[in-house]
C-alpha positions in Angstrom: -124.8 16.8 -39.7 -125.6 14.1 -37.2 -127.7 14.7 -34.1 -127.9 11.8 -31.7 -130.4 12.7 -28.9 -129.2 16.3 -28.5 -132.5 17.7 -29.9 -134.5 15.8 -27.3 -132.9 17.7 -24.5 -134.1 21.1 -25.7 -137.3 22.9 -25.0 -139.4 24.3 -27.9 -137.7 27.7 -28.0 -134.2 26.1 -27.8 -135.1 23.6 -30.6 -136.0 26.5 -32.9 -132.8 28.4 -32.0 -130.7 25.3 -32.6 -132.3 24.6 -36.0 -131.9 28.2 -37.0 -128.2 28.1 -36.1 -127.9 24.8 -38.2 -129.6 26.5 -41.1 -127.2 29.5 -40.9 -124.2 27.3 -40.7 -125.0 25.1 -43.7 -125.6 25.4 -47.4 -128.9 24.5 -49.2 -129.0 20.7 -49.7 -127.0 20.0 -46.5 -128.2 16.7 -44.9 -129.3 16.3 -41.3 -129.5 12.9 -39.7 -131.3 12.9 -36.3 -132.2 10.2 -33.8 -134.9 11.3 -31.4 -136.9 9.5 -28.7 -140.0 7.7 -30.1 -143.2 9.3 -28.9 -142.1 12.9 -29.3 -143.4 14.0 -32.7 -142.5 17.7 -32.3 -139.8 17.3 -35.0 -142.6 16.9 -37.6 -143.6 20.6 -37.0 -140.3 22.2 -35.9 -138.1 20.9 -38.8 -140.2 22.2 -41.6 -140.8 25.5 -39.8 -137.1 26.0 -39.7 -136.6 25.2 -43.4 -135.6 21.5 -43.2 -137.5 19.1 -45.4 -138.0 15.6 -43.9 -137.0 13.0 -46.5 -137.1 9.9 -44.3 -138.6 8.8 -41.0 -138.3 5.3 -39.5 -138.3 3.4 -36.3 -135.1 2.2 -34.8 -133.6 1.5 -31.3 -130.7 2.9 -29.3 -128.8 0.3 -27.4 -127.8 1.2 -23.8 -125.7 -1.2 -21.8 -127.7 -0.6 -18.5 -131.2 -0.1 -19.8 -131.3 -2.1 -23.0 -132.8 -0.9 -26.2 -134.6 2.5 -26.2 -137.2 3.1 -29.0 -136.1 5.9 -31.3 -137.0 7.6 -34.5 -134.4 8.0 -37.2 -135.0 11.2 -39.3 -133.2 12.3 -42.5 -133.8 15.9 -43.5 -132.4 18.3 -46.1 -131.8 22.0 -45.7 -134.0 24.1 -47.9 -132.9 27.6 -49.1 
């Protein structure tokens, strides 16, 4: 699964609902690739709480034609049973 900035647009309750739905829709071991805005570390708490293990976290940028590069965090996670 790939999430490109969708997660950032949700409030805390909606993030939990979204991740619970992803968990239900996938099998153990499914991989989640997310790109979230830098400076919003809520994923560090919300992903593990919803049974996704973070396997990679790194800095990257998201290029926008009008605004230039936006600092982002690339996250890889694996669905736990």
